[in-house]
N, CA, C and O of each residue as an XYZ file, in Angstrom:
860
protein
N     156.207    170.695    -20.162
C     154.889    170.951    -20.740
C     154.762    170.227    -22.086
O     155.651    170.327    -22.932
N     153.680    169.514    -22.277
C     153.456    168.868    -23.571
C     152.692    169.834    -24.487
O     152.050    170.776    -24.024
N     152.777    169.581    -25.768
C     152.116    170.422    -26.752
C     150.738    169.861    -27.111
O     150.482    168.668    -26.953
N     149.857    170.739    -27.594
C     148.508    170.317    -27.967
C     148.554    169.196    -28.993
O     147.742    168.273    -28.932
N     149.490    169.259    -29.937
C     149.582    168.246    -30.984
C     149.966    166.871    -30.449
O     149.805    165.866    -31.142
N     150.471    166.823    -29.223
C     150.822    165.539    -28.615
C     149.611    164.858    -27.984
O     149.664    163.669    -27.670
N     148.527    165.597    -27.797
C     147.314    165.023    -27.209
C     146.606    164.135    -28.222
O     146.720    164.339    -29.431
N     145.879    163.153    -27.718
C     145.160    162.219    -28.585
C     143.663    162.537    -28.572
O     142.959    162.212    -27.616
N     143.196    163.166    -29.624
C     141.784    163.467    -29.775
C     141.098    162.283    -30.450
O     141.731    161.559    -31.219
N     139.803    162.079    -30.170
C     139.102    160.931    -30.754
C     138.781    161.159    -32.223
O     139.205    162.152    -32.814
N     138.031    160.233    -32.806
C     137.727    160.303    -34.237
C     136.916    161.538    -34.616
O     136.866    161.918    -35.786
N     136.277    162.169    -33.619
C     135.511    163.398    -33.859
C     136.326    164.643    -33.522
O     135.823    165.766    -33.576
N     137.593    164.424    -33.173
C     138.455    165.551    -32.857
C     138.257    166.088    -31.452
O     138.599    167.237    -31.170
N     137.699    165.253    -30.555
C     137.382    165.702    -29.195
C     138.218    164.973    -28.145
O     138.704    163.863    -28.367
N     138.367    165.626    -27.006
C     139.046    165.032    -25.857
C     138.242    165.379    -24.613
O     137.864    166.538    -24.439
N     137.965    164.400    -23.733
C     137.188    164.694    -22.520
C     137.982    165.566    -21.555
O     139.187    165.383    -21.377
N     137.282    166.520    -20.935
C     137.898    167.434    -19.980
C     137.122    167.371    -18.665
O     135.961    167.772    -18.591
N     137.784    166.862    -17.640
C     137.176    166.775    -16.314
C     137.509    168.063    -15.575
O     138.678    168.353    -15.322
N     136.487    168.832    -15.230
C     136.688    170.135    -14.592
C     136.578    169.976    -13.076
O     135.587    169.450    -12.568
N     137.607    170.436    -12.364
C     137.692    170.264    -10.909
C     137.916    171.611    -10.237
O     138.708    172.427    -10.709
N     137.215    171.836     -9.132
C     137.404    173.055     -8.345
C     138.790    173.014     -7.708
O     139.110    172.079     -6.974
N     139.608    174.018     -7.985
C     140.984    174.030     -7.502
C     141.078    174.152     -5.985
O     142.083    173.754     -5.396
N     140.050    174.693     -5.350
C     140.066    174.860     -3.894
C     139.511    173.628     -3.188
O     140.183    173.032     -2.347
N     138.281    173.248     -3.534
C     137.624    172.130     -2.846
C     138.017    170.771     -3.405
O     137.802    169.744     -2.760
N     138.598    170.763     -4.611
C     138.962    169.535     -5.330
C     137.719    168.725     -5.731
O     137.828    167.536     -6.031
N     136.570    169.349     -5.737
C     135.341    168.672     -6.129
C     135.213    168.653     -7.648
O     135.476    169.657     -8.310
N     134.809    167.512     -8.197
C     134.579    167.418     -9.635
C     133.327    168.222     -9.979
O     132.260    167.993     -9.410
N     133.462    169.159    -10.905
C     132.353    170.044    -11.243
C     131.565    169.560    -12.452
O     130.334    169.572    -12.443
N     132.268    169.139    -13.482
C     131.566    168.699    -14.686
C     132.506    167.920    -15.595
O     133.723    167.939    -15.416
N     131.932    167.248    -16.558
C     132.689    166.575    -17.615
C     132.223    167.164    -18.939
O     131.040    167.104    -19.273
N     133.146    167.723    -19.677
C     132.808    168.318    -20.975
C     133.851    167.866    -21.993
O     134.729    167.059    -21.684
N     133.744    168.394    -23.206
C     134.669    167.996    -24.265
C     135.295    169.220    -24.914
O     134.661    170.267    -25.052
N     136.539    169.068    -25.305
C     137.263    170.121    -26.007
C     137.789    169.583    -27.327
O     138.069    168.392    -27.459
N     137.922    170.473    -28.299
C     138.693    170.150    -29.490
C     139.928    171.044    -29.475
O     140.128    171.803    -28.527
N     140.741    170.965    -30.495
C     141.979    171.743    -30.483
C     141.703    173.238    -30.384
O     142.406    173.963    -29.680
N     140.668    173.696    -31.098
C     140.365    175.125    -31.107
C     139.897    175.601    -29.730
O     140.351    176.634    -29.239
N     138.987    174.841    -29.110
C     138.475    175.266    -27.803
C     139.567    175.197    -26.734
O     139.584    176.001    -25.802
N     140.467    174.237    -26.876
C     141.579    174.130    -25.928
C     142.502    175.329    -26.070
O     142.975    175.875    -25.073
N     142.759    175.739    -27.311
C     143.603    176.918    -27.542
C     142.950    178.171    -26.952
O     143.625    178.993    -26.332
N     141.643    178.313    -27.147
C     140.913    179.452    -26.592
C     140.988    179.437    -25.064
O     141.194    180.469    -24.425
N     140.816    178.242    -24.499
C     140.876    178.086    -23.041
C     142.217    178.549    -22.493
O     142.279    179.241    -21.477
N     143.282    178.165    -23.171
C     144.624    178.509    -22.720
C     144.921    179.992    -22.922
O     145.606    180.607    -22.105
N     144.411    180.559    -23.998
C     144.661    181.977    -24.284
C     143.894    182.882    -23.320
O     144.438    183.864    -22.815
N     142.613    182.539    -23.066
C     141.767    183.361    -22.207
C     141.862    182.983    -20.736
O     141.438    183.741    -19.864
N     142.431    181.789    -20.459
C     142.451    181.227    -19.109
C     141.032    181.089    -18.556
O     140.786    181.259    -17.361
N     140.115    180.777    -19.462
C     138.716    180.491    -19.143
C     138.327    179.213    -19.878
O     138.754    178.999    -21.012
N     137.512    178.353    -19.236
C     137.136    177.111    -19.909
C     136.280    177.388    -21.135
O     135.289    178.116    -21.083
N     136.691    176.790    -22.221
C     135.946    176.859    -23.471
C     135.820    175.428    -23.987
O     136.819    174.725    -24.133
N     134.606    175.008    -24.259
C     134.360    173.626    -24.662
C     133.780    173.575    -26.070
O     133.457    174.599    -26.673
N     133.660    172.344    -26.574
C     132.961    172.116    -27.831
C     131.605    171.513    -27.492
O     131.524    170.422    -26.929
N     130.542    172.234    -27.840
C     129.195    171.754    -27.573
C     128.812    170.716    -28.618
O     128.694    171.034    -29.801
N     128.619    169.485    -28.183
C     128.262    168.418    -29.119
C     126.822    168.533    -29.577
O     126.482    168.062    -30.662
N     125.966    169.154    -28.769
C     124.562    169.298    -29.152
C     124.363    170.463    -30.125
O     123.558    170.374    -31.052
N     125.102    171.555    -29.908
C     124.963    172.733    -30.782
C     126.005    172.752    -31.896
O     125.912    173.533    -32.843
N     127.006    171.870    -31.761
C     128.060    171.785    -32.777
C     128.797    173.117    -32.950
O     129.008    173.598    -34.064
N     129.186    173.702    -31.789
C     129.886    174.986    -31.823
C     130.711    175.172    -30.552
O     130.539    174.447    -29.572
N     131.617    176.167    -30.587
C     132.396    176.489    -29.409
C     131.487    177.059    -28.319
O     130.502    177.738    -28.606
N     131.837    176.769    -27.071
C     131.013    177.202    -25.942
C     131.928    177.700    -24.833
O     132.568    176.906    -24.143
N     131.989    179.019    -24.664
C     132.774    179.617    -23.592
C     131.918    179.610    -22.337
O     130.926    180.335    -22.254
N     132.298    178.793    -21.360
C     131.526    178.653    -20.136
C     131.398    180.002    -19.434
O     132.401    180.650    -19.138
N     130.144    180.427    -19.166
C     129.898    181.680    -18.467
C     129.598    182.850    -19.369
O     129.250    183.931    -18.894
N     129.730    182.646    -20.685
C     129.519    183.756    -21.614
C     128.102    184.318    -21.524
O     127.901    185.524    -21.664
N     127.129    183.452    -21.293
C     125.744    183.915    -21.155
C     125.284    183.926    -19.701
O     124.478    184.776    -19.321
N     125.778    183.004    -18.884
C     125.332    182.893    -17.492
C     126.151    183.735    -16.530
O     125.679    184.087    -15.449
N     127.381    184.060    -16.922
C     128.269    184.780    -16.019
C     129.036    183.848    -15.092
O     129.841    184.303    -14.279
N     128.790    182.538    -15.210
C     129.451    181.555    -14.352
C     130.772    181.092    -14.966
O     130.941    179.923    -15.314
N     131.685    182.023    -15.087
C     132.975    181.705    -15.700
C     133.789    180.758    -14.817
O     133.609    180.700    -13.601
N     134.681    180.026    -15.462
C     135.606    179.137    -14.764
C     137.029    179.559    -15.127
O     137.480    179.353    -16.254
N     137.729    180.153    -14.160
C     139.080    180.642    -14.392
C     140.074    179.488    -14.233
O     140.140    178.852    -13.181
N     140.824    179.237    -15.267
C     141.703    178.066    -15.301
C     142.975    178.285    -14.486
O     143.668    179.291    -14.636
N     143.259    177.319    -13.624
C     144.492    177.300    -12.842
C     145.536    176.444    -13.554
O     146.698    176.837    -13.662
N     145.121    175.279    -14.038
C     146.034    174.387    -14.742
C     145.248    173.384    -15.577
O     144.068    173.133    -15.335
N     145.929    172.822    -16.561
C     145.370    171.757    -17.390
C     146.405    170.645    -17.451
O     147.563    170.880    -17.796
N     145.977    169.420    -17.110
C     146.900    168.285    -17.069
C     146.332    167.118    -17.864
O     145.152    166.791    -17.746
N     147.165    166.507    -18.659
C     146.746    165.334    -19.434
C     147.058    164.057    -18.654
O     147.953    164.040    -17.809
N     146.312    162.988    -18.945
C     146.573    161.706    -18.284
C     147.750    161.002    -18.958
O     148.360    161.535    -19.884
N     148.057    159.803    -18.480
C     149.233    159.086    -18.974
C     149.140    158.734    -20.454
O     150.158    158.667    -21.142
N     147.913    158.509    -20.951
C     147.727    158.181    -22.364
C     147.534    159.416    -23.231
O     147.454    159.330    -24.456
N     147.459    160.571    -22.568
C     147.281    161.859    -23.257
C     145.980    161.933    -24.046
O     145.889    162.623    -25.061
N     144.947    161.191    -23.545
C     143.654    161.227    -24.241
C     142.526    161.718    -23.325
O     141.349    161.516    -23.624
N     142.884    162.357    -22.220
C     141.896    162.947    -21.312
C     142.580    164.069    -20.542
O     143.789    164.030    -20.315
N     141.791    165.075    -20.139
C     142.333    166.235    -19.447
C     141.653    166.447    -18.099
O     140.466    166.163    -17.936
N     142.416    166.948    -17.142
C     141.865    167.450    -15.892
C     142.119    168.954    -15.888
O     143.261    169.398    -16.006
N     141.046    169.736    -15.751
C     141.139    171.186    -15.784
C     140.809    171.722    -14.387
O     139.662    171.658    -13.943
N     141.819    172.246    -13.708
C     141.619    172.826    -12.382
C     141.184    174.278    -12.554
O     141.831    175.048    -13.264
N     140.080    174.648    -11.895
C     139.528    175.987    -12.098
C     139.140    176.652    -10.785
O     138.981    175.995     -9.756
N     138.993    177.959    -10.847
C     138.363    178.734     -9.781
C     137.036    179.236    -10.362
O     137.025    180.185    -11.146
N     135.912    178.602     -9.981
C     134.620    178.944    -10.568
C     134.012    180.208     -9.981
O     134.163    180.483     -8.790
N     133.329    180.969    -10.812
C     132.621    182.155    -10.348
C     131.202    181.829     -9.900
O     130.590    182.597     -9.157
N     130.688    180.714    -10.342
C     129.321    180.344     -9.994
C     129.101    178.863    -10.219
O     130.063    178.114    -10.384
N     127.843    178.427    -10.229
C     127.528    177.009    -10.426
C     128.086    176.480    -11.735
O     128.154    177.200    -12.731
N     128.483    175.213    -11.724
C     128.991    174.580    -12.939
C     127.859    173.993    -13.767
O     127.943    173.931    -14.994
N     126.788    173.559    -13.082
C     125.697    172.858    -13.757
C     124.630    173.820    -14.272
O     124.359    174.849    -13.653
N     124.027    173.476    -15.410
C     122.961    174.309    -15.971
C     121.704    174.297    -15.098
O     120.808    175.123    -15.270
N     121.652    173.338    -14.149
C     120.516    173.277    -13.224
C     120.713    174.208    -12.030
O     119.834    174.327    -11.176
N     121.862    174.862    -11.978
C     122.110    175.812    -10.908
C     122.833    175.243     -9.708
O     123.008    175.939     -8.708
N     123.261    173.984     -9.785
C     123.992    173.361     -8.685
C     125.500    173.574     -8.867
O     125.984    173.799     -9.976
N     126.221    173.497     -7.753
C     127.666    173.714     -7.790
C     128.345    172.751     -8.744
O     129.219    173.145     -9.517
N     127.943    171.489     -8.690
C     128.526    170.449     -9.535
C     127.436    169.744    -10.330
O     126.276    169.700     -9.919
N     127.822    169.200    -11.462
C     126.866    168.390    -12.240
C     126.658    167.027    -11.586
O     125.685    166.331    -11.875
N     127.592    166.651    -10.693
C     127.535    165.328    -10.067
C     126.864    165.441     -8.696
O     127.529    165.636     -7.679
N     125.551    165.317     -8.690
C     124.764    165.492     -7.465
C     123.861    164.295     -7.158
O     123.082    164.343     -6.207
N     123.955    163.229     -7.946
C     123.039    162.102     -7.780
C     123.772    160.857     -7.293
O     124.382    160.153     -8.098
N     123.726    160.569     -5.981
C     124.430    159.407     -5.439
C     123.937    158.097     -6.057
O     122.736    157.903     -6.244
N     124.861    157.216     -6.367
C     124.540    155.901     -6.909
C     124.860    154.809     -5.898
O     124.147    153.811     -5.793
N     125.961    155.017     -5.147
C     126.388    154.023     -4.150
C     127.186    154.714     -3.065
O     127.927    155.656     -3.345
N     127.042    154.252     -1.813
C     127.825    154.759     -0.698
C     128.212    153.605      0.207
O     127.342    152.901      0.720
N     129.499    153.402      0.409
C     129.977    152.340      1.284
C     129.532    152.603      2.716
O     129.526    153.746      3.175
N     129.161    151.538      3.418
C     128.767    151.663      4.816
C     129.986    151.762      5.731
O     129.885    152.251      6.856
N     131.135    151.297      5.245
C     132.337    151.256      6.071
C     133.296    152.406      5.810
O     134.081    152.773      6.684
N     133.237    152.974      4.621
C     134.162    154.046      4.271
C     133.386    155.336      4.014
O     132.354    155.339      3.342
N     133.902    156.413      4.555
C     133.208    157.689      4.419
C     134.174    158.748      3.894
O     135.306    158.872      4.361
N     133.706    159.487      2.936
C     134.524    160.536      2.337
C     134.635    161.719      3.293
O     133.635    162.165      3.857
N     135.841    162.220      3.469
C     136.042    163.394      4.315
C     136.524    164.555      3.461
O     137.314    164.381      2.534
N     136.037    165.733      3.789
C     136.539    166.948      3.161
C     136.407    168.087      4.156
O     135.541    168.065      5.030
N     137.266    169.073      4.018
C     137.176    170.240      4.893
C     135.864    170.983      4.639
O     135.261    171.544      5.553
N     135.438    170.970      3.370
C     134.167    171.627      3.043
C     133.012    170.933      3.758
O     132.103    171.585      4.272
N     133.060    169.598      3.784
C     132.007    168.849      4.461
C     131.994    169.133      5.955
O     130.927    169.254      6.557
N     133.185    169.241      6.560
C     133.272    169.554      7.981
C     132.750    170.957      8.260
O     132.057    171.179      9.253
N     133.080    171.899      7.389
C     132.576    173.262      7.572
C     131.050    173.303      7.467
O     130.390    174.041      8.198
N     130.505    172.514      6.561
C     129.044    172.439      6.438
C     128.431    171.885      7.721
O     127.399    172.369      8.186
N     129.081    170.857      8.291
C     128.580    170.273      9.539
C     128.643    171.296     10.675
O     127.699    171.416     11.456
N     129.754    172.030     10.768
C     129.891    173.045     11.809
C     128.830    174.136     11.663
O     128.249    174.588     12.649
N     128.593    174.545     10.435
C     127.563    175.561     10.194
C     126.194    175.038     10.614
O     125.385    175.775     11.177
N     125.940    173.757     10.334
C     124.671    173.157     10.734
C     124.496    173.133     12.241
O     123.399    173.365     12.749
N     125.593    172.849     12.965
C     125.526    172.837     14.428
C     125.287    174.250     14.979
O     124.615    174.417     15.997
N     125.829    175.240     14.316
C     125.646    176.622     14.764
C     124.201    177.085     14.550
O     123.649    177.831     15.359
N     123.607    176.634     13.456
C     122.243    177.061     13.119
C     121.192    176.253     13.874
O     120.257    176.814     14.445
N     121.355    174.917     13.870
C     120.320    174.051     14.437
C     120.543    173.714     15.914
O     119.611    173.300     16.602
N     121.768    173.889     16.399
C     122.091    173.652     17.812
C     121.614    172.281     18.305
O     120.716    172.184     19.141
N     122.234    171.226     17.768
C     121.878    169.866     18.154
C     122.222    169.608     19.617
O     123.343    169.865     20.056
N     121.256    169.102     20.358
C     121.435    168.847     21.781
C     122.485    167.761     22.010
O     122.479    166.731     21.336
N     123.384    167.999     22.964
C     124.414    167.023     23.285
C     125.655    167.122     22.420
O     126.622    166.393     22.645
N     125.648    168.009     21.436
C     126.792    168.162     20.539
C     127.847    169.078     21.169
O     127.529    170.166     21.648
N     129.101    168.624     21.162
C     130.193    169.446     21.691
C     130.351    170.724     20.871
O     130.622    171.795     21.414
N     130.175    170.597     19.551
C     130.290    171.765     18.679
C     129.220    172.796     19.023
O     129.500    173.993     19.093
N     127.993    172.323     19.237
C     126.910    173.222     19.632
C     127.237    173.900     20.960
O     126.970    175.087     21.147
N     127.815    173.133     21.872
C     128.219    173.663     23.174
C     129.185    174.834     23.009
O     129.058    175.851     23.690
N     130.154    174.686     22.101
C     131.114    175.762     21.869
C     130.429    177.011     21.333
O     130.727    178.125     21.764
N     129.509    176.819     20.390
C     128.803    177.970     19.829
C     127.927    178.651     20.880
O     127.810    179.877     20.901
N     127.323    177.862     21.736
C     126.476    178.433     22.790
C     127.300    179.229     23.799
O     126.838    180.255     24.298
N     128.511    178.771     24.106
C     129.381    179.464     25.044
C     129.966    180.738     24.442
O     130.283    181.690     25.154
N     130.104    180.736     23.114
C     130.532    181.953     22.442
C     132.018    182.077     22.160
O     132.795    181.148     22.381
N     132.388    183.241     21.670
C     133.739    183.492     21.160
C     134.823    183.280     22.210
O     135.853    182.674     21.914
N     134.612    183.768     23.430
C     135.646    183.638     24.457
C     135.993    182.180     24.737
O     137.166    181.843     24.893
N     134.985    181.314     24.801
C     135.218    179.896     25.044
C     135.977    179.266     23.885
O     136.896    178.474     24.094
N     135.591    179.620     22.662
C     136.259    179.078     21.470
C     137.730    179.487     21.451
O     138.606    178.669     21.171
N     137.992    180.768     21.754
C     139.369    181.260     21.781
C     140.181    180.586     22.879
O     141.360    180.289     22.685
N     139.562    180.344     24.024
C     140.251    179.654     25.110
C     140.665    178.255     24.688
O     141.777    177.816     24.982
N     139.764    177.548     23.991
C     140.075    176.198     23.528
C     141.208    176.223     22.503
O     142.058    175.333     22.503
N     141.229    177.226     21.634
C     142.305    177.334     20.651
C     143.639    177.531     21.359
O     144.652    176.959     20.958
N     143.634    178.337     22.407
C     144.848    178.533     23.190
C     145.319    177.241     23.827
O     146.510    176.930     23.808
N     144.380    176.484     24.395
C     144.722    175.216     25.038
C     145.270    174.218     24.022
O     146.273    173.550     24.272
N     144.602    174.125     22.875
C     145.026    173.167     21.853
C     146.383    173.553     21.271
O     147.184    172.678     20.943
N     146.649    174.848     21.139
C     147.949    175.302     20.628
C     149.063    174.867     21.569
O     150.123    174.420     21.131
N     148.808    175.003     22.862
C     149.803    174.586     23.862
C     150.057    173.091     23.782
O     151.200    172.647     23.894
N     148.993    172.308     23.589
C     149.143    170.856     23.513
C     149.912    170.430     22.266
O     150.644    169.440     22.291
N     149.746    171.177     21.177
C     150.533    170.905     19.972
C     152.012    171.134     20.263
O     152.857    170.323     19.884
N     152.319    172.229     20.930
C     153.708    172.562     21.252
C     154.334    171.489     22.147
O     155.470    171.070     21.927
N     153.577    171.049     23.161
C     154.090    170.042     24.092
C     154.383    168.725     23.361
O     155.430    168.111     23.566
N     153.444    168.303     22.506
C     153.615    167.044     21.768
C     154.787    167.125     20.795
O     155.568    166.182     20.668
N     154.898    168.258     20.115
C     155.981    168.425     19.147
C     157.335    168.481     19.843
O     158.317    167.922     19.355
N     157.382    169.165     20.994
C     158.621    169.266     21.751
C     159.077    167.892     22.230
O     160.273    167.619     22.334
N     158.100    167.029     22.520
C     158.422    165.667     22.968
C     158.772    164.747     21.797
O     159.101    163.577     21.993
N     158.697    165.291     20.576
C     158.985    164.541     19.356
C     158.104    163.293     19.239
O     158.538    162.235     18.782
N     156.857    163.460     19.669
C     155.860    162.385     19.570
C     154.985    162.672     18.350
O     154.023    163.435     18.430
N     155.327    162.058     17.234
C     154.645    162.364     15.979
C     153.158    162.049     16.031
O     152.333    162.863     15.617
N     152.811    160.862     16.542
C     151.408    160.449     16.593
C     150.584    161.414     17.433
O     149.487    161.806     17.036
N     151.110    161.797     18.596
C     150.396    162.722     19.471
C     150.329    164.116     18.858
O     149.337    164.826     19.017
N     151.386    164.500     18.159
C     151.396    165.810     17.502
C     150.323    165.881     16.431
O     149.620    166.885     16.317
N     150.196    164.819     15.646
C     149.142    164.767     14.622
C     147.772    164.894     15.266
O     146.915    165.638     14.789
N     147.574    164.159     16.357
C     146.292    164.191     17.071
C     145.977    165.604     17.556
O     144.855    166.086     17.397
N     146.963    166.258     18.143
C     146.737    167.589     18.695
C     146.556    168.634     17.592
O     145.773    169.571     17.748
N     147.277    168.477     16.480
C     147.095    169.404     15.346
C     145.676    169.281     14.799
O     145.052    170.280     14.442
N     145.166    168.036     14.737
C     143.791    167.828     14.270
C     142.801    168.518     15.209
O     141.840    169.137     14.753
N     143.034    168.412     16.515
C     142.184    169.106     17.486
C     142.233    170.616     17.279
O     141.205    171.292     17.300
N     143.445    171.135     17.077
C     143.610    172.565     16.869
C     142.902    173.017     15.591
O     142.225    174.046     15.573
N     143.069    172.228     14.520
C     142.433    172.572     13.243
C     140.915    172.620     13.385
O     140.259    173.518     12.857
N     140.367    171.643     14.106
C     138.918    171.614     14.334
C     138.447    172.876     15.053
O     137.467    173.501     14.647
N     139.149    173.246     16.122
C     138.717    174.414     16.894
C     138.911    175.714     16.111
O     138.130    176.653     16.267
N     139.942    175.772     15.274
C     140.121    176.943     14.411
C     138.963    177.042     13.421
O     138.487    178.140     13.132
N     138.504    175.895     12.898
C     137.377    175.906     11.966
C     136.077    176.293     12.669
O     135.204    176.910     12.059
N     135.945    175.937     13.944
C     134.795    176.410     14.731
C     134.847    177.934     14.826
O     133.829    178.610     14.675
N     136.048    178.468     15.080
C     136.225    179.926     15.129
C     135.870    180.568     13.793
O     135.206    181.603     13.747
N     136.319    179.945     12.712
C     136.004    180.473     11.388
C     134.497    180.535     11.171
O     133.975    181.527     10.660
N     133.803    179.471     11.560
C     132.349    179.432     11.411
C     131.692    180.508     12.268
O     130.758    181.178     11.827
N     132.183    180.669     13.489
C     131.633    181.656     14.417
C     131.796    183.076     13.881
O     130.918    183.918     14.069
N     132.921    183.343     13.211
C     133.228    184.699     12.758
C     132.944    184.935     11.274
O     133.214    186.017     10.752
N     132.401    183.920     10.597
C     132.027    184.101      9.195
C     133.184    184.054      8.216
O     133.098    184.620      7.126
N     134.263    183.387      8.592
C     135.415    183.229      7.701
C     135.285    181.897      6.969
O     134.993    180.877      7.594
N     135.497    181.893      5.660
C     135.345    180.679      4.865
C     136.693    180.072      4.500
O     137.734    180.719      4.609
N     136.650    178.832      4.070
C     137.863    178.175      3.582
C     138.424    178.917      2.372
O     139.638    179.003      2.189
N     137.522    179.448      1.555
C     137.964    180.196      0.376
C     138.713    181.459      0.781
O     139.672    181.851      0.117
N     138.279    182.101      1.873
C     138.984    183.286      2.369
C     140.433    182.937      2.705
O     141.354    183.673      2.351
N     140.626    181.811      3.391
C     141.975    181.389      3.781
C     142.788    180.990      2.556
O     143.970    181.316      2.449
N     142.136    180.276      1.627
C     142.815    179.863      0.398
C     143.325    181.079     -0.377
O     144.466    181.096     -0.841
N     142.477    182.088     -0.513
C     142.857    183.286     -1.263
C     144.000    184.025     -0.579
O     144.902    184.537     -1.242
N     143.959    184.077      0.751
C     145.022    184.761      1.489
C     146.361    184.046      1.301
O     147.384    184.685      1.050
N     146.346    182.716      1.425
C     147.584    181.961      1.252
C     148.096    182.057     -0.182
O     149.298    182.169     -0.422
N     147.154    182.010     -1.134
C     147.546    182.067     -2.550
C     148.140    183.422     -2.924
O     148.912    183.523     -3.878
N     147.784    184.455     -2.179
C     148.266    185.804     -2.498
C     149.674    186.055     -1.967
O     150.309    187.051     -2.313
N     150.148    185.155     -1.135
C     151.459    185.361     -0.519
C     152.580    184.757     -1.353
O     152.392    183.752     -2.039
N     153.729    185.377     -1.283
C     154.914    184.862     -1.971
C     155.999    184.652     -0.927
O     156.450    185.598     -0.281
N     156.406    183.422     -0.774
C     157.423    183.103      0.224
C     158.802    183.152     -0.424
O     159.083    182.436     -1.384
N     159.629    183.989      0.109
C     160.984    184.138     -0.430
C     161.988    183.847      0.676
O     161.898    184.403      1.770
N     162.926    182.989      0.389
C     163.973    182.680      1.363
C     165.097    183.706      1.243
O     165.627    183.954      0.160
N     165.428    184.271      2.341
C     166.527    185.237      2.359
C     167.694    184.660      3.147
O     167.514    184.107      4.232
N     168.860    184.791      2.603
C     170.057    184.378      3.317
C     170.519    185.545      4.191
O     170.724    186.664      3.719
N     170.671    185.252      5.440
C     171.104    186.286      6.371
C     172.627    186.278      6.440
O     173.245    185.280      6.811
N     173.201    187.386      6.083
C     174.663    187.476      6.111
C     175.087    188.087      7.434
O     174.625    189.164      7.812
N     175.946    187.408      8.114
C     176.435    187.888      9.392
C     177.900    188.290      9.252
O     178.745    187.528      8.782
N     178.155    189.494      9.671
C     179.531    189.977      9.620
C     180.258    189.551     10.879
O     179.769    189.741     11.993
N     181.408    188.983     10.691
C     182.214    188.561     11.825
C     182.822    189.770     12.529
O     183.387    190.672     11.910
N     182.683    189.746     13.804
C     183.272    190.828     14.593
C     184.782    190.587     14.690
O     185.230    189.490     15.023
N     185.532    191.603     14.401
C     187.001    191.473     14.474
C     187.550    192.377     15.565
O     188.760    192.413     15.786
């Protein structure tokens, strides 16, 4: 762990802080901290910034209730910028949007960004709008039993591929299984955040099993 005094603040005593959702990994906002606000952030485990317009400390969520609970703070290689991983309670932007970065400037025609959140949004859209000819819509129309049957089939195919030690096929089948599990999640109202919280709450401990030799 580096110390605050090792960080490089600019001539105004500020350092940029890029705030990122710890679950979705989406960039939420860019703000600035000084030494005092950084200390407050670390003590309270809540983002606290220096407001350049009001010239004062600003504890995010103090008036709106949209607190950002800090998971970690990491400095870059030059120690003059921070990435703050958070679990947000509400929108990051004062306009009420999840992120301050909502205005596309450029999108490659050949490369497309993938995220589990984006896939879940697409699945939810298929469940609500029921696009004709869509396999996902077909699953939702058939209902829970069909979805569960597909999960069973895909699980078996993962086992077969893994047993054959075929890495490429195993990856393919795991992706199929993950997709169908996410369809199930959408069907039953389970979110990615629900799964994240469940996994985060668990503590994995390795136990050594002692076997007594029979004499």
